[in-house]
N, C-alpha and C positions, 0 to 999 in steps of 0.2 A: 696077430694075434696081442701081439707087446700091442703094436698101435693106434689098435682099438680101446688098451686100459689107456693109452698116454692120450689120445680120442678122450673118452670117460673124464681122465682125467683133470683134463683140460676144462669140460663141458664142465664138471664138477665145482669146478672152480671159478667158473662165469657165471654159476647158479647162485653158490652164496657172496659171492661181489656184489653182485649188478645193487643195487636201491630198487630200479622194474625189469620186467622181463616182459614183453608182447609177442606171442607166436604167431606167424602170420604159413597161410599158402601160398606158395609161387608158380602151384601148377602156368606152365604151357609159358613164364619170361623167356629171352632170351639173357646168354650168358652178357652181355651187353648194356639189356637194363638190370641187367643183376646185379651189374660194375657201377650202374650208374644209381643204385637205390642203395649200397654201400657206402657213395662215395658223400651222398646228400645226410647219409645219418656219421658219416667220419669222430664226426669234436663230440658226438653225446652216444655215442655210441659203439657196440660192436652185431652184423648181421651175421650171422653165424646156418650155415642149410649144414645139415647130420641130420644120421642115418636116422628116423624115429625110437629107434631099440636101444640106439646110445644116449638120445637126447633119452627115455627113461629111465633107463641109470641111469645117471646125470643128476636127474631129477630126483632122484625119488634120493642118493646117496646123497643133495646138495640137504635134504627135508622138504625139496618144494612136492604137495601133492596139487597142485590148482592146474595141470594138465593133465588128469590120470583122463583119459580115454578122448583128450581131445588129437592127441597124432597120429596120423590118420594124411596118406597122400602123400605127395611134398610137402612135405613142414623146414619153415626155419623159422631162426629167433633170430627179436634182436633186442639183445643184452646190453640194458641200460646203464650205462655210468654214471653221465653226465646229470640235468635237461629232461624230466620223463614228457611232460609238455611239450617241447620244442622233438622231441623224437616220436609221436603220436602225432605230433601238425604235421613232418613230414612222410610217414607211415601215410595221414590221409589226400596227400595232395600227392605225393608219389602213383597212387590206386584209384585216383581218379585219371590221373591221368593215362594210367594203363593200369585196369576192372581188370586184368588178370591178377594184381595180386590182392589178396583176401586178409584181412585183419579177421585171428578169428576169438584168443580172447588174450587173456593180460593178466601179471600180480606184480604188486606194485607192498611195498613195505606187507609182505606179507601174506597180503585181503586180493584175492580172487578178481577181478576186474571182469567181468561180459564184453563184448563187442563193443554195446552201447554206453559201454560206461568209459572203453581207450574214444570210440568216438567226441565223448560229453571231453574227456584229457584233453581229445588236440585242439579243443572248441575252444579252453584254454585260453586264459594271456597270455604269456612266458614270467619266468619266475624274474627279470628287467625288468620290465612291465612294471606287473603287479606293488615290485616295491619303491621304480619314480612314482604311484600315484602313491603309493605308503609316506614316502616322502614330502610328496610337494603337499598331500593331506595334513601330515607333521606342520612342514612349514606354515602351515597357513595360519593352524592355530595358533604357533609361536605368535604369527605374526600380528595378529588379534591381540597375545595378549599384551603381548612389548607396548603395545597402541593402548593400552584402555590403561595399562600402571602410567604408561606415557603422558596418560588426557584427565590424570589424576591428580597430579603435581600442577599443570596446565592447571587447569581448569579452580586447583587455590588461587595462585596466581592470581587471577583472573579474578575473583570475588576478594586477595583482598585491596587486589590496584582499588577495584571499585569503590570497599569503605574507607581507604584511607581518600579517595577521587574529592567521596559522597562527606567528610568529615574539616577537608577544606574546603569544599567550597558553604559550610555553615560556619 
C-alpha cells in the first residue's frame, strides 16, 4: 500500500511538472525494445510504464483530465521535460520501426491532443531549426537595412561629385 502511494505521488509530480505528456500502448514490445525507446527519449522525456489505476489517480490528483477513459490495456506515458517536438518525432520513428507501439493521445500546455495532433507535432521542425530560420531571416533583414542606409550616403557623395565635376568643366 505504501509503495502504491509513493508511486502515485511520483506520477502526480510527473504529471504536474511535465510540459507535455504522450500516452502510448506498448502491447507486445519486449523489454529490450522498451529500453531502446527509453534511451531514445532520455534527453527530453521520461517513459514510464505503470498500472492504469495508478496513472488515473495520479492524473486526477494533478488536475489532468485529458486521459479520462483512455487508460486501457498496457499503457505507458512519455512525460516530456524537454522539447515536445523531438519526443513526438522519436515516438513516431520508433513506432515506424516497431508497429506494436501505438501513440494514443497526449496533452500539451493543458490542451488535449489527439493521435493526429501528436503526429502533426512530430512533423514540425525542432525548436533549434525554427530558431535558426528566424535568426537567418532577421540577419537578412538587418543586412538589407544596413545596405539601404549605406547606399544613401554613397549615392549622395556620387551626386555631389558629379555636380562638382560639372561645375569644374563649365
